[in-house]
OpenMM code with the backbone's topology and positions (N, CA, C; nanometers):
from openmm import Vec3, app, unit

residues = "MET ALA ASP ILE GLN ILE PRO GLU PRO ALA ASP VAL GLN ALA ARG LEU LEU LYS GLY PRO TYR HIS GLN TRP LEU GLY LEU GLU VAL LEU SER VAL GLY LYS GLY GLU ILE LYS LEU GLN ALA ARG PHE ARG ASP GLU TRP VAL VAL ASN VAL ALA GLY GLY TYR ILE HIS GLY GLY ILE LEU ALA ALA LEU VAL ASP LEU THR ALA ASP TRP SER LEU VAL ALA TYR THR GLY LYS GLY VAL PRO THR LEU ASP LEU ARG VAL ASP TYR HIS ARG PRO ALA ARG GLY ASP LEU THR ALA ILE GLY GLN VAL ILE LYS VAL GLY LYS GLN PHE SER SER ALA GLU ALA ARG ILE TYR ASP SER GLU GLY VAL LEU VAL ALA SER GLY ARG GLY LEU TYR SER THR ALA ALA ALA".split()
positions = [
    Vec3(0.0815, -0.1289, -0.0006),
    Vec3(-0.0181, -0.0127, -0.0133),
    Vec3(0.0776, 0.1298, 0.0055),
    Vec3(0.1968, 0.1189, 0.0354),
    Vec3(0.2608, 0.2299, 0.0574),
    Vec3(0.3378, 0.3105, -0.0445),
    Vec3(0.3254, 0.2348, -0.1652),
    Vec3(0.3699, 0.2310, -0.2856),
    Vec3(0.2683, 0.3172, -0.3886),
    Vec3(0.1404, 0.3344, -0.3579),
    Vec3(0.0416, 0.3757, -0.4255),
    Vec3(0.0807, 0.5469, -0.4243),
    Vec3(0.0314, 0.6038, -0.5339),
    Vec3(0.0651, 0.7348, -0.5817),
    Vec3(-0.0409, 0.8089, -0.5455),
    Vec3(-0.0214, 0.9316, -0.4774),
    Vec3(-0.1093, 1.0010, -0.4139),
    Vec3(-0.2046, 1.0811, -0.5594),
    Vec3(-0.3464, 1.0619, -0.5677),
    Vec3(-0.4188, 1.1042, -0.6710),
    Vec3(-0.4122, 1.2354, -0.6622),
    Vec3(-0.4565, 1.3026, -0.8118),
    Vec3(-0.4704, 1.4358, -0.8259),
    Vec3(-0.6440, 1.4393, -0.7895),
    Vec3(-0.6470, 1.5745, -0.6833),
    Vec3(-0.7623, 1.6279, -0.6783),
    Vec3(-0.8668, 1.5962, -0.7879),
    Vec3(-0.8639, 1.6410, -0.9166),
    Vec3(-0.9772, 1.6221, -1.0305),
    Vec3(-1.0027, 1.4665, -1.0374),
    Vec3(-0.9017, 1.3970, -1.0199),
    Vec3(-0.8917, 1.2607, -1.0194),
    Vec3(-1.0006, 1.1944, -0.9349),
    Vec3(-0.9827, 1.2501, -0.7784),
    Vec3(-1.0419, 1.1854, -0.6861),
    Vec3(-1.2089, 1.2659, -0.7080),
    Vec3(-1.2024, 1.3570, -0.7606),
    Vec3(-1.3264, 1.4484, -0.7921),
    Vec3(-1.4234, 1.3477, -0.8716),
    Vec3(-1.3790, 1.2980, -0.9821),
    Vec3(-1.4287, 1.2244, -1.1097),
    Vec3(-1.4955, 1.1209, -1.0426),
    Vec3(-1.4051, 1.0407, -0.9392),
    Vec3(-1.4360, 0.9199, -0.8807),
    Vec3(-1.5554, 0.9327, -0.8017),
    Vec3(-1.5369, 1.0247, -0.7274),
    Vec3(-1.6311, 1.0443, -0.6097),
    Vec3(-1.7692, 1.0868, -0.6687),
    Vec3(-1.7724, 1.1754, -0.7738),
    Vec3(-1.9121, 1.1947, -0.8478),
    Vec3(-1.9658, 1.0958, -0.9256),
    Vec3(-1.9071, 0.9705, -0.9543),
    Vec3(-1.9787, 0.9047, -0.9807),
    Vec3(-2.0881, 0.8375, -0.9150),
    Vec3(-2.0994, 0.8714, -0.7934),
    Vec3(-2.2108, 0.8556, -0.6698),
    Vec3(-2.2962, 0.9435, -0.6871),
    Vec3(-2.4376, 0.8973, -0.7357),
    Vec3(-2.5526, 1.0125, -0.7300),
    Vec3(-2.5312, 1.0782, -0.5956),
    Vec3(-2.5636, 0.9968, -0.5004),
    Vec3(-2.5758, 1.0598, -0.3817),
    Vec3(-2.4534, 1.1626, -0.3493),
    Vec3(-2.3461, 1.1368, -0.3761),
    Vec3(-2.2102, 1.2266, -0.3888),
    Vec3(-2.2623, 1.3724, -0.4549),
    Vec3(-2.2937, 1.3289, -0.5551),
    Vec3(-2.3447, 1.4288, -0.6575),
    Vec3(-2.4665, 1.5332, -0.5837),
    Vec3(-2.5588, 1.4850, -0.5252),
    Vec3(-2.6490, 1.5359, -0.4550),
    Vec3(-2.6073, 1.6246, -0.3430),
    Vec3(-2.5107, 1.6001, -0.2746),
    Vec3(-2.4472, 1.6610, -0.1674),
    Vec3(-2.3689, 1.7854, -0.2254),
    Vec3(-2.3647, 1.7701, -0.3610),
    Vec3(-2.2744, 1.8887, -0.4119),
    Vec3(-2.1035, 1.8773, -0.3734),
    Vec3(-2.0752, 1.7667, -0.3659),
    Vec3(-1.9091, 1.7713, -0.3200),
    Vec3(-1.8132, 1.8216, -0.4107),
    Vec3(-1.7233, 1.8939, -0.3505),
    Vec3(-1.6183, 1.9407, -0.4219),
    Vec3(-1.4608, 1.8902, -0.3615),
    Vec3(-1.3740, 1.8302, -0.4194),
    Vec3(-1.2611, 1.7827, -0.3599),
    Vec3(-1.1464, 1.9219, -0.3657),
    Vec3(-1.1064, 1.9536, -0.2554),
    Vec3(-1.0379, 2.0745, -0.2325),
    Vec3(-0.8711, 2.0365, -0.2633),
    Vec3(-0.8491, 1.9215, -0.1558),
    Vec3(-0.7066, 1.8967, -0.1636),
    Vec3(-0.7016, 1.7421, -0.1167),
    Vec3(-0.5995, 1.6702, -0.1706),
    Vec3(-0.5783, 1.5181, -0.1528),
    Vec3(-0.4176, 1.5199, -0.1188),
    Vec3(-0.3870, 1.4486, -0.0190),
    Vec3(-0.2562, 1.4054, 0.0364),
    Vec3(-0.2729, 1.2515, 0.0559),
    Vec3(-0.1618, 1.2098, 0.1093),
    Vec3(-0.1273, 1.0870, 0.1435),
    Vec3(-0.2211, 1.0394, 0.2828),
    Vec3(-0.3315, 1.0030, 0.2564),
    Vec3(-0.4154, 0.9453, 0.3696),
    Vec3(-0.4970, 1.0602, 0.4087),
    Vec3(-0.5186, 1.1764, 0.3550),
    Vec3(-0.5845, 1.2787, 0.3969),
    Vec3(-0.6600, 1.3477, 0.2701),
    Vec3(-0.7970, 1.3802, 0.3163),
    Vec3(-0.8809, 1.4835, 0.1968),
    Vec3(-0.9462, 1.5801, 0.2665),
    Vec3(-0.9942, 1.6767, 0.1856),
    Vec3(-1.0348, 1.8151, 0.2277),
    Vec3(-1.1549, 1.8250, 0.1119),
    Vec3(-1.2830, 1.8352, 0.1630),
    Vec3(-1.3899, 1.8485, 0.0863),
    Vec3(-1.4833, 1.9525, 0.1133),
    Vec3(-1.5682, 2.0024, 0.0072),
    Vec3(-1.6738, 2.0967, 0.0348),
    Vec3(-1.8022, 2.0297, 0.0127),
    Vec3(-1.9120, 2.0635, 0.0658),
    Vec3(-2.0236, 2.0289, 0.0458),
    Vec3(-2.1303, 2.1551, 0.0173),
    Vec3(-2.1757, 2.1697, -0.0786),
    Vec3(-2.2382, 2.3205, -0.1086),
    Vec3(-2.3962, 2.2787, -0.0363),
    Vec3(-2.4288, 2.3886, 0.0400),
    Vec3(-2.5548, 2.3746, 0.1401),
    Vec3(-2.6911, 2.3706, 0.0339),
    Vec3(-2.7841, 2.2513, 0.0573),
    Vec3(-2.8954, 2.2811, -0.0128),
    Vec3(-3.0334, 2.2739, 0.0946),
    Vec3(-3.1279, 2.3216, 0.0396),
    Vec3(-3.2240, 2.3637, 0.1382),
    Vec3(-3.3021, 2.2364, 0.1968),
    Vec3(-3.2802, 2.1229, 0.1139),
    Vec3(-3.3170, 1.9941, 0.1552),
    Vec3(-3.2396, 1.9425, 0.2925),
    Vec3(-3.1582, 1.9911, 0.3440),
    Vec3(-3.0520, 1.9423, 0.4563),
    Vec3(-3.1459, 1.9916, 0.5668),
    Vec3(-3.1974, 2.0818, 0.5445),
    Vec3(-3.2681, 2.1605, 0.7004),
    Vec3(-3.3465, 2.0535, 0.7245),
    Vec3(-3.3267, 2.0610, 0.8901),
    Vec3(-3.4588, 1.9833, 0.9522),
    Vec3(-3.5154, 2.0418, 1.0369),
    Vec3(-3.4691, 2.1688, 1.0705),
    Vec3(-3.5927, 2.2494, 1.1674),
    Vec3(-3.5635, 2.3862, 1.0617),
    Vec3(-3.6841, 2.4189, 1.0208),
    Vec3(-3.7203, 2.5304, 0.9383),
    Vec3(-3.7089, 2.6843, 1.0474),
    Vec3(-3.7257, 2.6473, 1.1575),
    Vec3(-3.7246, 2.7708, 1.2394),
    Vec3(-3.6119, 2.8079, 1.2498),
    Vec3(-3.4941, 2.6897, 1.2950),
    Vec3(-3.3804, 2.7111, 1.3202),
    Vec3(-3.2857, 2.7217, 1.2109),
    Vec3(-3.3148, 2.6748, 1.0826),
    Vec3(-3.2521, 2.6446, 0.9947),
    Vec3(-3.1244, 2.5821, 0.9847),
    Vec3(-3.1046, 2.4815, 1.0876),
    Vec3(-3.0062, 2.4023, 1.0773),
    Vec3(-2.9934, 2.2541, 1.0197),
    Vec3(-2.8836, 2.2086, 0.9963),
    Vec3(-2.8774, 2.0848, 0.9071),
    Vec3(-2.9061, 1.9763, 0.9880),
    Vec3(-2.9610, 1.8824, 0.9240),
    Vec3(-2.9871, 1.7161, 0.9536),
    Vec3(-2.8712, 1.6604, 1.0015),
    Vec3(-2.8851, 1.6047, 1.1157),
    Vec3(-2.7491, 1.5206, 1.1632),
    Vec3(-2.6994, 1.4198, 1.0535),
    Vec3(-2.8088, 1.3575, 0.9864),
    Vec3(-2.7927, 1.2467, 0.8888),
    Vec3(-2.7137, 1.3010, 0.7738),
    Vec3(-2.7009, 1.4139, 0.7558),
    Vec3(-2.6177, 1.4853, 0.6451),
    Vec3(-2.4574, 1.4920, 0.7175),
    Vec3(-2.4563, 1.5262, 0.8696),
    Vec3(-2.3306, 1.5230, 0.9037),
    Vec3(-2.2425, 1.4051, 0.9371),
    Vec3(-2.3379, 1.3069, 0.9547),
    Vec3(-2.3011, 1.1705, 0.9419),
    Vec3(-2.2471, 1.0985, 0.8462),
    Vec3(-2.3291, 1.1238, 0.7419),
    Vec3(-2.2781, 1.0958, 0.5956),
    Vec3(-2.1455, 1.1615, 0.5568),
    Vec3(-2.1235, 1.3065, 0.5934),
    Vec3(-2.0119, 1.3640, 0.5648),
    Vec3(-1.8970, 1.3171, 0.6452),
    Vec3(-1.9238, 1.2667, 0.7910),
    Vec3(-1.8008, 1.2062, 0.8418),
    Vec3(-1.7639, 1.0780, 0.7741),
    Vec3(-1.8518, 1.0003, 0.7409),
    Vec3(-1.8323, 0.8702, 0.6871),
    Vec3(-1.7448, 0.8743, 0.5488),
    Vec3(-1.8085, 0.9483, 0.4621),
    Vec3(-1.7609, 0.9318, 0.3402),
    Vec3(-1.6240, 1.0053, 0.3365),
    Vec3(-1.6200, 1.1194, 0.4084),
    Vec3(-1.4570, 1.1811, 0.4343),
    Vec3(-1.3489, 1.0722, 0.4915),
    Vec3(-1.3796, 1.0422, 0.5951),
    Vec3(-1.2839, 0.9464, 0.6515),
    Vec3(-1.2700, 0.8296, 0.5585),
    Vec3(-1.3687, 0.7577, 0.4789),
    Vec3(-1.3620, 0.6708, 0.3977),
    Vec3(-1.2702, 0.7084, 0.2798),
    Vec3(-1.3014, 0.8090, 0.2070),
    Vec3(-1.2231, 0.8830, 0.1036),
    Vec3(-1.0594, 0.9042, 0.1472),
    Vec3(-1.0425, 0.9393, 0.2660),
    Vec3(-0.8912, 0.9514, 0.3175),
    Vec3(-0.8206, 0.8371, 0.3144),
    Vec3(-0.9059, 0.7009, 0.3183),
    Vec3(-0.8373, 0.5791, 0.3058),
    Vec3(-0.8276, 0.5621, 0.1704),
    Vec3(-0.9048, 0.6035, 0.0761),
    Vec3(-0.9122, 0.5768, -0.0470),
    Vec3(-0.7483, 0.6579, -0.1050),
    Vec3(-0.7347, 0.7997, -0.0539),
    Vec3(-0.6274, 0.8578, -0.0441),
    Vec3(-0.4914, 0.7756, -0.0202),
    Vec3(-0.5180, 0.7012, 0.0925),
    Vec3(-0.4009, 0.6223, 0.0920),
    Vec3(-0.3836, 0.4752, 0.0417),
    Vec3(-0.5012, 0.3933, 0.0141),
    Vec3(-0.4763, 0.2663, -0.0493),
    Vec3(-0.4797, 0.2658, -0.1838),
    Vec3(-0.5770, 0.3909, -0.2526),
    Vec3(-0.6098, 0.3822, -0.4022),
    Vec3(-0.7507, 0.3086, -0.4254),
    Vec3(-0.8193, 0.2473, -0.3297),
    Vec3(-0.9058, 0.1699, -0.3691),
    Vec3(-1.0220, 0.2367, -0.2474),
    Vec3(-1.1489, 0.1942, -0.3102),
    Vec3(-1.2790, 0.2146, -0.1892),
    Vec3(-1.2469, 0.1328, -0.0942),
    Vec3(-1.3064, 0.1371, 0.0232),
    Vec3(-1.3331, 0.0550, 0.1463),
    Vec3(-1.4447, 0.0593, 0.2125),
    Vec3(-1.4887, -0.0713, 0.2298),
    Vec3(-1.6512, -0.0609, 0.3040),
    Vec3(-1.6125, -0.0085, 0.4634),
    Vec3(-1.7326, 0.0401, 0.4979),
    Vec3(-1.7374, 0.0767, 0.6504),
    Vec3(-1.7852, -0.0420, 0.7464),
    Vec3(-1.7216, -0.0551, 0.8579),
    Vec3(-1.7604, -0.1422, 0.9506),
    Vec3(-1.8107, -0.0780, 1.0771),
    Vec3(-1.7792, 0.0177, 1.0888),
    Vec3(-1.8375, 0.0974, 1.2426),
    Vec3(-1.8156, 0.2385, 1.2114),
    Vec3(-1.9087, 0.3000, 1.2592),
    Vec3(-1.8920, 0.4724, 1.2630),
    Vec3(-1.9420, 0.5049, 1.4088),
    Vec3(-1.8700, 0.6237, 1.4278),
    Vec3(-1.9203, 0.6975, 1.5507),
    Vec3(-1.8991, 0.8643, 1.5016),
    Vec3(-2.0163, 0.9091, 1.5361),
    Vec3(-2.0049, 1.0710, 1.5110),
    Vec3(-2.0764, 1.1389, 1.6476),
    Vec3(-1.9956, 1.2459, 1.6634),
    Vec3(-1.9953, 1.3578, 1.7675),
    Vec3(-2.0812, 1.4816, 1.6935),
    Vec3(-2.1855, 1.5333, 1.7657),
    Vec3(-2.2662, 1.6315, 1.7189),
    Vec3(-2.2026, 1.7585, 1.8072),
    Vec3(-2.1374, 1.8683, 1.7703),
    Vec3(-2.0973, 1.9622, 1.8520),
    Vec3(-2.1707, 2.0967, 1.8737),
    Vec3(-2.2630, 2.0997, 1.7482),
    Vec3(-2.3250, 2.2557, 1.7476),
    Vec3(-2.4156, 2.2497, 1.6419),
    Vec3(-2.5436, 2.3345, 1.6251),
    Vec3(-2.6028, 2.3204, 1.4881),
    Vec3(-2.5203, 2.3671, 1.3649),
    Vec3(-2.5184, 2.3323, 1.2586),
    Vec3(-2.4617, 2.3480, 1.1372),
    Vec3(-2.5621, 2.4305, 1.0237),
    Vec3(-2.4925, 2.5116, 0.9810),
    Vec3(-2.5611, 2.6030, 0.8880),
    Vec3(-2.4667, 2.6382, 0.7620),
    Vec3(-2.5516, 2.6472, 0.6431),
    Vec3(-2.4412, 2.6915, 0.5194),
    Vec3(-2.3500, 2.5777, 0.4712),
    Vec3(-2.2674, 2.6313, 0.3826),
    Vec3(-2.1893, 2.4983, 0.3153),
    Vec3(-2.0758, 2.4740, 0.4294),
    Vec3(-2.0609, 2.3196, 0.3868),
    Vec3(-1.9719, 2.2571, 0.4923),
    Vec3(-1.8412, 2.2251, 0.4396),
    Vec3(-1.7513, 2.2047, 0.5292),
    Vec3(-1.6044, 2.1538, 0.4721),
    Vec3(-1.5776, 2.0385, 0.5755),
    Vec3(-1.5408, 1.9334, 0.4836),
    Vec3(-1.4966, 1.8359, 0.5755),
    Vec3(-1.3585, 1.7890, 0.5783),
    Vec3(-1.2870, 1.7627, 0.6309),
    Vec3(-1.1365, 1.7161, 0.6488),
    Vec3(-1.1491, 1.5798, 0.6981),
    Vec3(-1.0690, 1.4726, 0.6347),
    Vec3(-1.0353, 1.3642, 0.6734),
    Vec3(-0.9068, 1.2966, 0.6674),
    Vec3(-0.8537, 1.2415, 0.7795),
    Vec3(-0.7431, 1.1879, 0.7741),
    Vec3(-0.7155, 1.0426, 0.8269),
    Vec3(-0.6233, 0.9615, 0.7710),
    Vec3(-0.6125, 0.8011, 0.8087),
    Vec3(-0.5452, 0.8297, 0.9770),
    Vec3(-0.6069, 0.7447, 1.0748),
    Vec3(-0.5604, 0.7349, 1.2095),
    Vec3(-0.4222, 0.5788, 1.1516),
    Vec3(-0.4871, 0.4848, 1.1375),
    Vec3(-0.4176, 0.3706, 1.1262),
    Vec3(-0.4552, 0.2764, 0.9881),
    Vec3(-0.3545, 0.2468, 0.9391),
    Vec3(-0.3844, 0.1339, 0.8241),
    Vec3(-0.3356, -0.0148, 0.8387),
    Vec3(-0.4190, -0.0974, 0.8749),
    Vec3(-0.3791, -0.2245, 0.8863),
    Vec3(-0.4307, -0.3318, 0.7557),
    Vec3(-0.3720, -0.4377, 0.7998),
    Vec3(-0.3812, -0.5616, 0.6928),
    Vec3(-0.5390, -0.6042, 0.6695),
    Vec3(-0.6097, -0.6118, 0.7929),
    Vec3(-0.7765, -0.6286, 0.7696),
    Vec3(-0.8468, -0.5190, 0.8081),
    Vec3(-0.8120, -0.4324, 0.8979),
    Vec3(-0.9190, -0.3183, 0.9472),
    Vec3(-0.8145, -0.1781, 0.9408),
    Vec3(-0.8828, -0.0739, 0.9021),
    Vec3(-0.8154, 0.0321, 0.9304),
    Vec3(-0.9178, 0.1509, 0.9756),
    Vec3(-0.8623, 0.2448, 1.0282),
    Vec3(-0.9467, 0.3416, 1.1180),
    Vec3(-0.9033, 0.5148, 1.0475),
    Vec3(-1.0218, 0.5858, 1.0350),
    Vec3(-0.9774, 0.7325, 1.0011),
    Vec3(-1.0888, 0.8014, 1.0510),
    Vec3(-1.0470, 0.9254, 1.0587),
    Vec3(-1.1421, 1.0371, 1.1342),
    Vec3(-1.1590, 1.1717, 1.0346),
    Vec3(-1.2846, 1.2346, 1.0742),
    Vec3(-1.3241, 1.3394, 0.9919),
    Vec3(-1.3639, 1.4470, 1.0789),
    Vec3(-1.3213, 1.5581, 1.0415),
    Vec3(-1.4122, 1.6930, 1.1068),
    Vec3(-1.5008, 1.7858, 1.0124),
    Vec3(-1.6067, 1.8144, 1.0520),
    Vec3(-1.6884, 1.8823, 0.9894),
    Vec3(-1.7034, 2.0467, 1.0266),
    Vec3(-1.6798, 2.1243, 0.9611),
    Vec3(-1.6846, 2.2659, 0.9979),
    Vec3(-1.8063, 2.3303, 0.9112),
    Vec3(-1.8621, 2.4257, 0.9612),
    Vec3(-1.9699, 2.5082, 0.9057),
    Vec3(-1.9004, 2.6393, 0.8125),
    Vec3(-1.9695, 2.6866, 0.7450),
    Vec3(-1.9192, 2.8036, 0.6684),
    Vec3(-1.8814, 2.9218, 0.7448),
    Vec3(-1.8684, 2.9118, 0.8828),
    Vec3(-1.7976, 3.0202, 0.9637),
    Vec3(-1.6570, 2.9609, 1.0027),
    Vec3(-1.6389, 2.8194, 0.9519),
    Vec3(-1.5032, 2.7686, 1.0038),
    Vec3(-1.5023, 2.7003, 1.1613),
    Vec3(-1.6410, 2.6912, 1.2142),
    Vec3(-1.6776, 2.6416, 1.3440),
    Vec3(-1.6778, 2.5067, 1.3323),
    Vec3(-1.6155, 2.4257, 1.4233),
    Vec3(-1.6276, 2.2733, 1.4151),
    Vec3(-1.7909, 2.2385, 1.4529),
    Vec3(-1.8583, 2.1615, 1.3535),
    Vec3(-2.0033, 2.1074, 1.4168),
    Vec3(-2.0413, 1.9894, 1.4278),
    Vec3(-1.9266, 1.8707, 1.3573),
    Vec3(-1.9359, 1.7453, 1.4028),
    Vec3(-1.8006, 1.6735, 1.3699),
    Vec3(-1.7633, 1.5447, 1.4540),
    Vec3(-1.6333, 1.4968, 1.4257),
    Vec3(-1.6851, 1.3491, 1.4168),
    Vec3(-1.6027, 1.2762, 1.3866),
    Vec3(-1.6144, 1.1208, 1.4383),
    Vec3(-1.5149, 1.0455, 1.3479),
    Vec3(-1.5166, 0.9036, 1.3852),
    Vec3(-1.4069, 0.8372, 1.3198),
    Vec3(-1.4914, 0.6936, 1.2664),
    Vec3(-1.4273, 0.6406, 1.1804),
    Vec3(-1.4700, 0.4934, 1.1389),
    Vec3(-1.3682, 0.3950, 1.1202),
    Vec3(-1.4273, 0.2784, 1.1257),
    Vec3(-1.3441, 0.1488, 1.1126),
    Vec3(-1.3950, 0.0889, 0.9741),
    Vec3(-1.3103, 0.0782, 0.8932),
    Vec3(-1.3134, 0.0417, 0.7693),
    Vec3(-1.2104, -0.1306, 0.7313),
    Vec3(-1.2867, -0.2006, 0.6377),
    Vec3(-1.2418, -0.3171, 0.5941),
    Vec3(-1.1314, -0.2653, 0.4721),
    Vec3(-1.0266, -0.3121, 0.5079),
    Vec3(-0.9075, -0.3060, 0.4264),
    Vec3(-0.8413, -0.4276, 0.3646),
    Vec3(-0.9252, -0.5686, 0.4213),
    Vec3(-0.8779, -0.6463, 0.3699),
    Vec3(-0.8334, -0.7056, 0.2199),
    Vec3(-0.9053, -0.6246, 0.1524),
    Vec3(-0.9160, -0.6417, 0.0025),
    Vec3(-0.8606, -0.5181, -0.0677),
    Vec3(-0.8217, -0.4131, -0.0070),
    Vec3(-0.7729, -0.3020, -0.0470),
    Vec3(-0.6438, -0.3085, -0.1229),
] * unit.nanometer
topology = app.Topology()
chain = topology.addChain("A")
for resn in residues:
    res = topology.addResidue(resn, chain)
    for name in ("N", "CA", "C"):
        topology.addAtom(name, app.Element.getBySymbol(name[0]), res)
């Protein structure tokens, strides 16, 4: 796995946007490094769970934690990895465009872990989490 070349952001963007859900989230790859990725998700009115408060549903934040952590492993292994377990912590209500930063914690032969932090349009941390992923076939 250590010999995998770091993909260009445009290449990751093309792979990422093959998924209709990723398209719907309005994802843009901002940067890619070995075992790390930075994404932006463009706000959609459909994300709002509470019209009076105007904040984003936790499911959107959880999806961003999962896919960002997952894609940080893609940036390390060069291949997609299935999620085995996911933990998400919600820190405050989220509004506007979201920035997601993912980083590999540990890569193993069978299982790997990665984390993600989600920031709102003001740069405030709104959610974070980590996942366990199967890298047996990666």
